[in-house]
Structures are given as structure tokens and as C-alpha cells.
SERO-4910 file (N, C-alpha, C, O; in steps of 0.05 Angstrom, whole numbers):
BEGIN
 pado doro    nc1    nc2    nc3   cac1   cac2   cac3    cc1    cc2    cc3    oc1    oc2    oc3
  Unk    A     17    -21     -7     -2     11      4     16     17      7     25     17     30
  Unk    A     39     31    -25     45     53    -19     30     87    -18      7     91    -27
  Unk    A     38     96    -12     32    124    -20     -4    125    -10    -21    135    -23
  Unk    A     -8    111     15    -48    109     17    -35    126     60    -22    126     81
  Unk    A    -46    133     48    -61    149     91    -58    135     97    -38    131    110
  Unk    A    -91    100     86   -105    103    118   -114     79     89   -113     80     64
  Unk    A   -123     59    108   -137     34     94   -152     29    100   -146     23    123
  Unk    A   -180     25     96   -213     22     99   -213      0     88   -211     -3     64
  Unk    A   -215    -22    106   -235    -49    101   -255    -65    132   -258    -56    155
  Unk    A   -263    -88    121   -286    -93    139   -285   -119    138   -304   -133    133
  Unk    A   -246   -132    145   -249   -154    147   -203   -154    159   -183   -164    148
  Unk    A   -205   -141    177   -175   -148    192   -174   -170    202   -196   -182    203
  Unk    A   -153   -184    213   -142   -201    235   -147   -181    267   -157   -158    270
  Unk    A   -136   -197    282   -125   -179    304   -100   -171    295    -94   -148    289
  Unk    A    -86   -190    295    -52   -185    296    -46   -171    261    -23   -163    254
  Unk    A    -64   -170    247    -65   -144    231    -76   -121    238    -81   -107    218
  Unk    A    -81   -111    257    -95    -89    267    -68    -80    288    -61    -57    292
  Unk    A    -57   -100    298    -43    -99    317     -7    -84    312     12    -76    326
  Unk    A    -15    -85    274     15    -94    262     16    -64    254     35    -48    259
  Unk    A     -9    -58    239    -16    -35    244    -19      2    263    -15     26    267
  Unk    A    -28    -16    265    -34      6    300      5     20    307     15     43    308
  Unk    A     15     -7    310     45     -5    329     62     -3    317     85     -6    324
  Unk    A     49      8    279     66     21    252     64     50    252     83     65    246
  Unk    A     34     62    261     33     87    264     10     84    239    -10     97    241
  Unk    A     13     66    215     -4     65    196    -41     62    209    -52     49    227
  Unk    A    -52     82    185    -80     94    199    -96     64    178    -93     56    155
  Unk    A   -116     54    209   -127     34    188   -160     46    206   -162     52    230
  Unk    A   -182     47    184   -214     35    198   -219      9    191   -208      0    170
  Unk    A   -238     -9    208   -238    -35    211   -269    -18    217   -277     -5    236
  Unk    A   -282    -28    184   -317    -18    187   -326    -42    202   -341    -35    221
  Unk    A   -323    -70    199   -325    -86    211   -362   -108    181   -377    -94    167
  Unk    A   -363   -121    182   -381   -128    165   -414   -123    171   -430   -122    152
  Unk    A   -423   -120    198   -439   -118    203   -446    -87    191   -468    -81    181
  Unk    A   -425    -72    193   -426    -38    190   -432    -36    169   -454    -25    169
  Unk    A   -420    -45    137   -414    -40    110   -436    -54    104   -449    -41     86
  Unk    A   -449    -78    111   -477   -105     99   -503    -96    103   -521    -92     86
  Unk    A   -504    -91    140   -535    -74    136   -545    -67    121   -567    -79    118
  Unk    A   -541    -49    104   -550    -15     93   -552    -30     75   -576    -35     76
  Unk    A   -542    -44     56   -558    -66     31   -577    -88     34   -597    -97     23
  Unk    A   -563    -91     51   -593   -109     70   -619   -100     75   -638   -114     77
  Unk    A   -620    -66     78   -645    -58     90   -653    -58     60   -675    -69     56
  Unk    A   -639    -48     37   -643    -49     21   -660    -59     10   -684    -52      9
  Unk    A   -647    -84     -2   -647   -117     -4   -688   -110     17   -706    -93     15
  Unk    A   -685   -127     28   -711   -118     51   -738   -111     33   -755   -125     23
  Unk    A   -730    -78     35   -750    -67     16   -759    -83    -13   -780    -90    -23
  Unk    A   -734    -86    -19   -742    -87    -46   -759   -134    -48   -768   -144    -69
  Unk    A   -757   -144    -28   -757   -172    -34   -789   -160    -14   -798   -144    -30
  Unk    A   -801   -159      1   -821   -152     11   -842   -126     -8   -862   -119      4
  Unk    A   -836   -116    -31   -849   -120    -46   -858   -141    -78   -874   -139    -97
  Unk    A   -835   -159    -67   -838   -177    -93   -866   -196    -81   -887   -200    -94
  Unk    A   -860   -207    -51   -876   -224    -47   -883   -204    -16   -869   -189     -1
  Unk    A   -905   -210    -16   -920   -190     11   -925   -212     25   -916   -207     48
  Unk    A   -933   -229     24   -928   -253     42   -919   -266     59   -930   -284     72
  Unk    A   -881   -252     61   -870   -264     71   -852   -236     85   -846   -215     74
  Unk    A   -846   -252    125   -836   -230    133   -802   -231    121   -787   -248    114
  Unk    A   -802   -207    124   -768   -217    112   -754   -198    154   -763   -181    169
  Unk    A   -735   -212    154   -717   -193    177   -681   -184    182   -663   -198    193
  Unk    A   -681   -165    173   -657   -159    184   -641   -162    214   -656   -165    232
  Unk    A   -620   -162    220   -615   -177    250   -609   -141    265   -588   -132    256
  Unk    A   -625   -119    289   -619    -92    286   -593    -84    287   -584    -63    278
  Unk    A   -574   -112    307   -549    -93    324   -537   -109    317   -543   -132    309
  Unk    A   -516    -95    319   -482   -102    313   -467   -116    336   -460   -100    354
  Unk    A   -460   -143    342   -439   -149    354   -411   -152    350   -403   -174    345
  Unk    A   -392   -130    353   -365   -134    340   -354   -145    357   -355   -139    381
  Unk    A   -342   -164    345   -315   -178    368   -283   -163    365   -266   -182    366
  Unk    A   -274   -146    363   -249   -139    359   -256   -100    359   -271    -83    349
  Unk    A   -226   -102    382   -232    -68    386   -209    -60    390   -203    -69    412
  Unk    A   -191    -48    380   -169    -50    390   -166    -18    406   -146    -12    419
***
């Protein structure tokens, strides 16, 4: 990642986060839930219009497992 100021991802492993933190490189680990939930809400609306008799549920909360 030459000439990058920050790396944005949704899938950093624990040791990769530590390495980036120790090196001083800026990293944003946005998380799968946070980056995928908005498109799922849009998909839910489309599916509800197409299949009115089916109930669609999108998980309402995030449960992050890694914070540094």
C-alpha cells in the first residue's frame, strides 16, 4: 500500500490490526455488519414488495468481536 494514508476494510484479523497500530499506519476496520447492513435493508424493502406474504428480518444490532 504505497502512498496510502489510510486503509479501509471490513475484515482485518487481530494481529493485522496490531501490526498496523504499532506501525502508526491509519486503519479503519469498518466491520461486516456495519458495511453490509445498509444494502440488506434496501434488499429487504425490494423483497417485501415482491413477496408480500413473506416476513423478512434484518439483524437490528451489531456485535463486534474485535476492538483495539
